[in-house]
VOLUMKOL-895416 format. One record per atom (N, C-alpha, C, CB): residue number from 1; x, y, z; residue in three letters. Coordinates in nm, 4 decimals. Glycine has a CB too. Layout:
N
+-----+----------+----------+----------+------+
| pos |     east |    north |       up | code |
+-----+----------+----------+----------+------+
| NUM |        X |        Y |        Z |  ALA |
...
+-----+----------+----------+----------+------+
END
This chain:
72
+-----+----------+----------+----------+------+
| pos |     east |    north |       up | code |
+-----+----------+----------+----------+------+
|   1 |  13.8064 |  -0.1409 |  11.6640 |  UNK |
|   1 |  13.7551 |  -0.2361 |  11.7596 |  UNK |
|   1 |  13.8334 |  -0.3665 |  11.7442 |  UNK |
|   1 |  13.6023 |  -0.2586 |  11.7398 |  UNK |
|   2 |  13.8591 |  -0.4296 |  11.8544 |  UNK |
|   2 |  13.9300 |  -0.5560 |  11.8553 |  UNK |
|   2 |  13.8499 |  -0.6612 |  11.7753 |  UNK |
|   2 |  13.9540 |  -0.6037 |  12.0014 |  UNK |
|   3 |  13.9147 |  -0.7332 |  11.6816 |  UNK |
|   3 |  13.8424 |  -0.8314 |  11.6003 |  UNK |
|   3 |  13.7750 |  -0.9415 |  11.6823 |  UNK |
|   3 |  13.9369 |  -0.8942 |  11.5020 |  UNK |
|   4 |  13.8341 |  -0.9815 |  11.7940 |  UNK |
|   4 |  13.7725 |  -1.0859 |  11.8764 |  UNK |
|   4 |  13.6433 |  -1.0357 |  11.9403 |  UNK |
|   4 |  13.8703 |  -1.1334 |  11.9852 |  UNK |
|   5 |  13.6438 |  -0.9123 |  11.9856 |  UNK |
|   5 |  13.5233 |  -0.8544 |  12.0455 |  UNK |
|   5 |  13.4168 |  -0.8342 |  11.9386 |  UNK |
|   5 |  13.5557 |  -0.7202 |  12.1154 |  UNK |
|   6 |  13.4598 |  -0.7893 |  11.8219 |  UNK |
|   6 |  13.3681 |  -0.7683 |  11.7110 |  UNK |
|   6 |  13.3008 |  -0.8995 |  11.6703 |  UNK |
|   6 |  13.4422 |  -0.7071 |  11.5917 |  UNK |
|   7 |  13.3779 |  -1.0071 |  11.6652 |  UNK |
|   7 |  13.3236 |  -1.1378 |  11.6303 |  UNK |
|   7 |  13.2284 |  -1.1875 |  11.7387 |  UNK |
|   7 |  13.4369 |  -1.2388 |  11.6087 |  UNK |
|   8 |  13.2633 |  -1.1663 |  11.8641 |  UNK |
|   8 |  13.1774 |  -1.2058 |  11.9752 |  UNK |
|   8 |  13.0434 |  -1.1327 |  11.9706 |  UNK |
|   8 |  13.2473 |  -1.1787 |  12.1083 |  UNK |
|   9 |  13.0485 |  -1.0008 |  11.9541 |  UNK |
|   9 |  12.9259 |  -0.9206 |  11.9468 |  UNK |
|   9 |  12.8429 |  -0.9612 |  11.8254 |  UNK |
|   9 |  12.9596 |  -0.7699 |  11.9404 |  UNK |
|  10 |  12.9095 |  -0.9789 |  11.7118 |  UNK |
|  10 |  12.8386 |  -1.0197 |  11.5909 |  UNK |
|  10 |  12.7741 |  -1.1554 |  11.6043 |  UNK |
|  10 |  12.9320 |  -1.0204 |  11.4742 |  UNK |
|  11 |  12.8389 |  -1.2478 |  11.6711 |  UNK |
|  11 |  12.7823 |  -1.3814 |  11.6900 |  UNK |
|  11 |  12.6579 |  -1.3767 |  11.7779 |  UNK |
|  11 |  12.8864 |  -1.4750 |  11.7516 |  UNK |
|  12 |  12.6642 |  -1.2989 |  11.8834 |  UNK |
|  12 |  12.5472 |  -1.2847 |  11.9710 |  UNK |
|  12 |  12.4320 |  -1.2184 |  11.8958 |  UNK |
|  12 |  12.5830 |  -1.2023 |  12.0972 |  UNK |
|  13 |  12.4634 |  -1.1140 |  11.8190 |  UNK |
|  13 |  12.3598 |  -1.0468 |  11.7406 |  UNK |
|  13 |  12.3003 |  -1.1396 |  11.6357 |  UNK |
|  13 |  12.4166 |  -0.9223 |  11.6734 |  UNK |
|  14 |  12.3828 |  -1.2221 |  11.5739 |  UNK |
|  14 |  12.3357 |  -1.3142 |  11.4712 |  UNK |
|  14 |  12.2392 |  -1.4180 |  11.5294 |  UNK |
|  14 |  12.4543 |  -1.3842 |  11.4047 |  UNK |
|  15 |  12.2730 |  -1.4737 |  11.6440 |  UNK |
|  15 |  12.1846 |  -1.5714 |  11.7082 |  UNK |
|  15 |  12.0536 |  -1.5049 |  11.7514 |  UNK |
|  15 |  12.2547 |  -1.6360 |  11.8302 |  UNK |
|  16 |  12.0621 |  -1.3854 |  11.8081 |  UNK |
|  16 |  11.9411 |  -1.3139 |  11.8503 |  UNK |
|  16 |  11.8543 |  -1.2781 |  11.7303 |  UNK |
|  16 |  11.9781 |  -1.1867 |  11.9283 |  UNK |
|  17 |  11.9180 |  -1.2342 |  11.6222 |  UNK |
|  17 |  11.8436 |  -1.1992 |  11.5015 |  UNK |
|  17 |  11.7734 |  -1.3214 |  11.4427 |  UNK |
|  17 |  11.9371 |  -1.1373 |  11.3974 |  UNK |
|  18 |  11.8418 |  -1.4344 |  11.4404 |  UNK |
|  18 |  11.7820 |  -1.5558 |  11.3854 |  UNK |
|  18 |  11.6639 |  -1.6027 |  11.4712 |  UNK |
|  18 |  11.8875 |  -1.6671 |  11.3751 |  UNK |
|  19 |  11.6764 |  -1.5941 |  11.6025 |  UNK |
|  19 |  11.5669 |  -1.6347 |  11.6904 |  UNK |
|  19 |  11.4456 |  -1.5441 |  11.6718 |  UNK |
|  19 |  11.6123 |  -1.6327 |  11.8370 |  UNK |
|  20 |  11.4681 |  -1.4148 |  11.6648 |  UNK |
|  20 |  11.3589 |  -1.3198 |  11.6436 |  UNK |
|  20 |  11.2955 |  -1.3401 |  11.5067 |  UNK |
|  20 |  11.4094 |  -1.1755 |  11.6575 |  UNK |
|  21 |  11.3761 |  -1.3606 |  11.4056 |  UNK |
|  21 |  11.3261 |  -1.3820 |  11.2700 |  UNK |
|  21 |  11.2412 |  -1.5089 |  11.2642 |  UNK |
|  21 |  11.4431 |  -1.3909 |  11.1698 |  UNK |
|  22 |  11.2881 |  -1.6165 |  11.3265 |  UNK |
|  22 |  11.2120 |  -1.7417 |  11.3267 |  UNK |
|  22 |  11.0792 |  -1.7246 |  11.4004 |  UNK |
|  22 |  11.2944 |  -1.8545 |  11.3914 |  UNK |
|  23 |  11.0812 |  -1.6526 |  11.5111 |  UNK |
|  23 |  10.9583 |  -1.6276 |  11.5865 |  UNK |
|  23 |  10.8576 |  -1.5491 |  11.5033 |  UNK |
|  23 |  10.9896 |  -1.5520 |  11.7159 |  UNK |
|  24 |  10.9052 |  -1.4484 |  11.4330 |  UNK |
|  24 |  10.8164 |  -1.3684 |  11.3479 |  UNK |
|  24 |  10.7622 |  -1.4515 |  11.2323 |  UNK |
|  24 |  10.8905 |  -1.2451 |  11.2938 |  UNK |
|  25 |  10.8471 |  -1.5318 |  11.1688 |  UNK |
|  25 |  10.8037 |  -1.6135 |  11.0561 |  UNK |
|  25 |  10.6988 |  -1.7161 |  11.0985 |  UNK |
|  25 |  10.9235 |  -1.6841 |  10.9931 |  UNK |
|  26 |  10.7195 |  -1.7802 |  11.2119 |  UNK |
|  26 |  10.6230 |  -1.8797 |  11.2599 |  UNK |
|  26 |  10.4928 |  -1.8132 |  11.3038 |  UNK |
|  26 |  10.6826 |  -1.9605 |  11.3763 |  UNK |
|  27 |  10.5015 |  -1.6945 |  11.3638 |  UNK |
|  27 |  10.3812 |  -1.6225 |  11.4035 |  UNK |
|  27 |  10.2984 |  -1.5841 |  11.2822 |  UNK |
|  27 |  10.4176 |  -1.4981 |  11.4838 |  UNK |
|  28 |  10.3629 |  -1.5338 |  11.1784 |  UNK |
|  28 |  10.2924 |  -1.4983 |  11.0553 |  UNK |
|  28 |  10.2319 |  -1.6231 |  10.9923 |  UNK |
|  28 |  10.3878 |  -1.4281 |  10.9558 |  UNK |
|  29 |  10.3081 |  -1.7309 |  10.9891 |  UNK |
|  29 |  10.2580 |  -1.8545 |  10.9283 |  UNK |
|  29 |  10.1375 |  -1.9083 |  11.0037 |  UNK |
|  29 |  10.3680 |  -1.9603 |  10.9242 |  UNK |
|  30 |  10.1415 |  -1.9079 |  11.1339 |  UNK |
|  30 |  10.0286 |  -1.9631 |  11.2092 |  UNK |
|  30 |   9.9058 |  -1.8730 |  11.2020 |  UNK |
|  30 |  10.0680 |  -1.9846 |  11.3547 |  UNK |
|  31 |   9.9261 |  -1.7430 |  11.1886 |  UNK |
|  31 |   9.8128 |  -1.6506 |  11.1812 |  UNK |
|  31 |   9.7516 |  -1.6447 |  11.0417 |  UNK |
|  31 |   9.8564 |  -1.5119 |  11.2234 |  UNK |
|  32 |   9.8354 |  -1.6522 |  10.9393 |  UNK |
|  32 |   9.7863 |  -1.6324 |  10.8020 |  UNK |
|  32 |   9.7689 |  -1.7603 |  10.7212 |  UNK |
|  32 |   9.8793 |  -1.5428 |  10.7292 |  UNK |
|  33 |   9.8426 |  -1.8647 |  10.7544 |  UNK |
|  33 |   9.8428 |  -1.9829 |  10.6701 |  UNK |
|  33 |   9.7748 |  -2.1030 |  10.7340 |  UNK |
|  33 |   9.9826 |  -2.0185 |  10.6347 |  UNK |
|  34 |   9.6901 |  -2.0813 |  10.8311 |  UNK |
|  34 |   9.6288 |  -2.1924 |  10.9037 |  UNK |
|  34 |   9.5469 |  -2.2831 |  10.8125 |  UNK |
|  34 |   9.5409 |  -2.1392 |  11.0150 |  UNK |
|  35 |   9.4741 |  -2.2266 |  10.7198 |  UNK |
|  35 |   9.3868 |  -2.3064 |  10.6324 |  UNK |
|  35 |   9.4450 |  -2.3257 |  10.4931 |  UNK |
|  35 |   9.2509 |  -2.2409 |  10.6213 |  UNK |
|  36 |   9.5701 |  -2.2945 |  10.4740 |  UNK |
|  36 |   9.6320 |  -2.3066 |  10.3421 |  UNK |
|  36 |   9.6796 |  -2.4486 |  10.3171 |  UNK |
|  36 |   9.7488 |  -2.2090 |  10.3285 |  UNK |
|  37 |   9.7071 |  -2.4757 |  10.1910 |  UNK |
|  37 |   9.7534 |  -2.6095 |  10.1531 |  UNK |
|  37 |   9.9002 |  -2.6284 |  10.1900 |  UNK |
|  37 |   9.7332 |  -2.6329 |  10.0023 |  UNK |
|  38 |   9.9450 |  -2.7513 |  10.1775 |  UNK |
|  38 |  10.0835 |  -2.7830 |  10.2081 |  UNK |
|  38 |  10.1815 |  -2.7158 |  10.1148 |  UNK |
|  38 |  10.1039 |  -2.9301 |  10.2037 |  UNK |
|  39 |  10.1392 |  -2.6933 |   9.9902 |  UNK |
|  39 |  10.2269 |  -2.6273 |   9.8928 |  UNK |
|  39 |  10.2508 |  -2.4828 |   9.9329 |  UNK |
|  39 |  10.1662 |  -2.6338 |   9.7511 |  UNK |
|  40 |  10.1484 |  -2.4167 |   9.9832 |  UNK |
|  40 |  10.1626 |  -2.2780 |  10.0281 |  UNK |
|  40 |  10.2554 |  -2.2725 |  10.1497 |  UNK |
|  40 |  10.0237 |  -2.2163 |  10.0625 |  UNK |
|  41 |  10.2396 |  -2.3668 |  10.2399 |  UNK |
|  41 |  10.3283 |  -2.3734 |  10.3567 |  UNK |
|  41 |  10.4728 |  -2.3966 |  10.3126 |  UNK |
|  41 |  10.2832 |  -2.4856 |  10.4533 |  UNK |
|  42 |  10.4914 |  -2.4883 |  10.2193 |  UNK |
|  42 |  10.6255 |  -2.5169 |  10.1699 |  UNK |
|  42 |  10.6876 |  -2.3939 |  10.1055 |  UNK |
|  42 |  10.6220 |  -2.6322 |  10.0702 |  UNK |
|  43 |  10.6115 |  -2.3236 |  10.0235 |  UNK |
|  43 |  10.6627 |  -2.2033 |   9.9577 |  UNK |
|  43 |  10.6966 |  -2.0950 |  10.0604 |  UNK |
|  43 |  10.5600 |  -2.1499 |   9.8561 |  UNK |
|  44 |  10.6076 |  -2.0742 |  10.1577 |  UNK |
|  44 |  10.6315 |  -1.9717 |  10.2592 |  UNK |
|  44 |  10.7584 |  -2.0002 |  10.3383 |  UNK |
|  44 |  10.5124 |  -1.9622 |  10.3537 |  UNK |
|  45 |  10.7714 |  -2.1241 |  10.3857 |  UNK |
|  45 |  10.8880 |  -2.1557 |  10.4677 |  UNK |
|  45 |  11.0158 |  -2.1656 |  10.3858 |  UNK |
|  45 |  10.8653 |  -2.2850 |  10.5418 |  UNK |
|  46 |  11.0050 |  -2.1995 |  10.2579 |  UNK |
|  46 |  11.1241 |  -2.1985 |  10.1722 |  UNK |
|  46 |  11.1732 |  -2.0551 |  10.1514 |  UNK |
|  46 |  11.0938 |  -2.2653 |  10.0356 |  UNK |
|  47 |  11.0800 |  -1.9643 |  10.1264 |  UNK |
|  47 |  11.1178 |  -1.8243 |  10.1053 |  UNK |
|  47 |  11.1707 |  -1.7618 |  10.2340 |  UNK |
|  47 |  10.9979 |  -1.7438 |  10.0531 |  UNK |
|  48 |  11.0978 |  -1.7798 |  10.3437 |  UNK |
|  48 |  11.1435 |  -1.7200 |  10.4690 |  UNK |
|  48 |  11.2690 |  -1.7888 |  10.5217 |  UNK |
|  48 |  11.0329 |  -1.7265 |  10.5738 |  UNK |
|  49 |  11.2866 |  -1.9149 |  10.4862 |  UNK |
|  49 |  11.4074 |  -1.9856 |  10.5268 |  UNK |
|  49 |  11.5318 |  -1.9349 |  10.4571 |  UNK |
|  49 |  11.3921 |  -2.1316 |  10.5007 |  UNK |
|  50 |  11.5153 |  -1.8788 |  10.3397 |  UNK |
|  50 |  11.6290 |  -1.8233 |  10.2663 |  UNK |
|  50 |  11.6443 |  -1.6728 |  10.2865 |  UNK |
|  50 |  11.6144 |  -1.8531 |  10.1189 |  UNK |
|  51 |  11.5367 |  -1.6057 |  10.3253 |  UNK |
|  51 |  11.5393 |  -1.4595 |  10.3367 |  UNK |
|  51 |  11.6275 |  -1.4090 |  10.4500 |  UNK |
|  51 |  11.3998 |  -1.4079 |  10.3563 |  UNK |
|  52 |  11.6467 |  -1.4879 |  10.5553 |  UNK |
|  52 |  11.7275 |  -1.4428 |  10.6686 |  UNK |
|  52 |  11.8741 |  -1.4267 |  10.6306 |  UNK |
|  52 |  11.7147 |  -1.5404 |  10.7843 |  UNK |
|  53 |  11.9134 |  -1.4854 |  10.5170 |  UNK |
|  53 |  12.0531 |  -1.4795 |  10.4743 |  UNK |
|  53 |  12.0943 |  -1.3356 |  10.4399 |  UNK |
|  53 |  12.0756 |  -1.5718 |  10.3529 |  UNK |
|  54 |  12.0017 |  -1.2569 |  10.3882 |  UNK |
|  54 |  12.0352 |  -1.1200 |  10.3455 |  UNK |
|  54 |  12.0864 |  -1.0346 |  10.4622 |  UNK |
|  54 |  11.9122 |  -1.0528 |  10.2822 |  UNK |
|  55 |  12.0129 |  -1.0216 |  10.5735 |  UNK |
|  55 |  12.0697 |  -0.9426 |  10.6834 |  UNK |
|  55 |  12.1894 |  -1.0107 |  10.7503 |  UNK |
|  55 |  11.9628 |  -0.9155 |  10.7873 |  UNK |
|  56 |  12.1912 |  -1.1439 |  10.7482 |  UNK |
|  56 |  12.3036 |  -1.2146 |  10.8091 |  UNK |
|  56 |  12.4325 |  -1.1889 |  10.7316 |  UNK |
|  56 |  12.2750 |  -1.3652 |  10.8156 |  UNK |
|  57 |  12.4228 |  -1.1780 |  10.5990 |  UNK |
|  57 |  12.5423 |  -1.1487 |  10.5187 |  UNK |
|  57 |  12.6015 |  -1.0139 |  10.5563 |  UNK |
|  57 |  12.5087 |  -1.1510 |  10.3689 |  UNK |
|  58 |  12.5160 |  -0.9144 |  10.5784 |  UNK |
|  58 |  12.5649 |  -0.7832 |  10.6187 |  UNK |
|  58 |  12.6330 |  -0.7868 |  10.7545 |  UNK |
|  58 |  12.4512 |  -0.6840 |  10.6213 |  UNK |
|  59 |  12.5764 |  -0.8613 |  10.8464 |  UNK |
|  59 |  12.6351 |  -0.8718 |  10.9792 |  UNK |
|  59 |  12.7679 |  -0.9466 |  10.9760 |  UNK |
|  59 |  12.5386 |  -0.9411 |  11.0737 |  UNK |
|  60 |  12.7740 |  -1.0545 |  10.9002 |  UNK |
|  60 |  12.8986 |  -1.1314 |  10.8907 |  UNK |
|  60 |  13.0065 |  -1.0504 |  10.8197 |  UNK |
|  60 |  12.8748 |  -1.2645 |  10.8165 |  UNK |
|  61 |  12.9699 |  -0.9754 |  10.7164 |  UNK |
|  61 |  13.0707 |  -0.8931 |  10.6489 |  UNK |
|  61 |  13.1229 |  -0.7833 |  10.7413 |  UNK |
|  61 |  13.0122 |  -0.8309 |  10.5211 |  UNK |
|  62 |  13.0363 |  -0.7293 |  10.8271 |  UNK |
|  62 |  13.0819 |  -0.6311 |  10.9264 |  UNK |
|  62 |  13.1776 |  -0.6968 |  11.0251 |  UNK |
|  62 |  12.9615 |  -0.5688 |  11.0018 |  UNK |
|  63 |  13.1459 |  -0.8198 |  11.0659 |  UNK |
|  63 |  13.2316 |  -0.8896 |  11.1613 |  UNK |
|  63 |  13.3699 |  -0.9173 |  11.1024 |  UNK |
|  63 |  13.1661 |  -1.0204 |  11.2050 |  UNK |
|  64 |  13.3758 |  -0.9471 |  10.9744 |  UNK |
|  64 |  13.5017 |  -0.9849 |  10.9118 |  UNK |
|  64 |  13.5829 |  -0.8658 |  10.8613 |  UNK |
|  64 |  13.4748 |  -1.0783 |  10.7982 |  UNK |
|  65 |  13.5204 |  -0.7498 |  10.8544 |  UNK |
|  65 |  13.5897 |  -0.6308 |  10.8074 |  UNK |
|  65 |  13.6958 |  -0.5908 |  10.9094 |  UNK |
|  65 |  13.4900 |  -0.5146 |  10.7831 |  UNK |
|  66 |  13.8149 |  -0.5687 |  10.8616 |  UNK |
|  66 |  13.9237 |  -0.5291 |  10.9513 |  UNK |
|  66 |  13.9221 |  -0.3781 |  10.9665 |  UNK |
|  66 |  14.0617 |  -0.5778 |  10.8978 |  UNK |
|  67 |  13.8917 |  -0.3321 |  11.0844 |  UNK |
|  67 |  13.8801 |  -0.1876 |  11.1079 |  UNK |
|  67 |  14.0161 |  -0.1208 |  11.1203 |  UNK |
|  67 |  13.7987 |  -0.1611 |  11.2337 |  UNK |
|  68 |  14.1228 |  -0.1975 |  11.1315 |  UNK |
|  68 |  14.2554 |  -0.1389 |  11.1466 |  UNK |
|  68 |  14.3176 |  -0.1049 |  11.0114 |  UNK |
|  68 |  14.3462 |  -0.2339 |  11.2232 |  UNK |
|  69 |  14.2660 |  -0.1632 |  10.9032 |  UNK |
|  69 |  14.3209 |  -0.1337 |  10.7703 |  UNK |
|  69 |  14.2761 |   0.0033 |  10.7239 |  UNK |
|  69 |  14.2783 |  -0.2405 |  10.6684 |  UNK |
|  70 |  14.3673 |   0.0817 |  10.6685 |  UNK |
|  70 |  14.3249 |   0.2099 |  10.6135 |  UNK |
|  70 |  14.2461 |   0.1863 |  10.4843 |  UNK |
|  70 |  14.4475 |   0.3021 |  10.5874 |  UNK |
|  71 |  14.1391 |   0.2619 |  10.4677 |  UNK |
|  71 |  14.0565 |   0.2479 |  10.3486 |  UNK |
|  71 |  14.1199 |   0.3270 |  10.2346 |  UNK |
|  71 |  13.9113 |   0.2961 |  10.3754 |  UNK |
|  72 |  14.1201 |   0.2654 |  10.1177 |  UNK |
|  72 |  14.1817 |   0.3305 |  10.0006 |  UNK |
|  72 |  14.0836 |   0.4182 |   9.9294 |  UNK |
|  72 |  14.2369 |   0.2275 |   9.9039 |  UNK |
+-----+----------+----------+----------+------+
END
């Protein structure tokens, strides 16, 4: 696949994934953490704020992988 097309597709997927992830995180927070303290909110959003990096790393590594190189 052409690297420019791969990067374009990956960028669109990354933005869509982040929007969906944020929507899910806020929905869970508003449904489950309504009566919780500020410390619980801080912990939840700190964890969910860092958790999106795991799938994003896989997507970015796929985008940067050169499909034209022969695998050893």
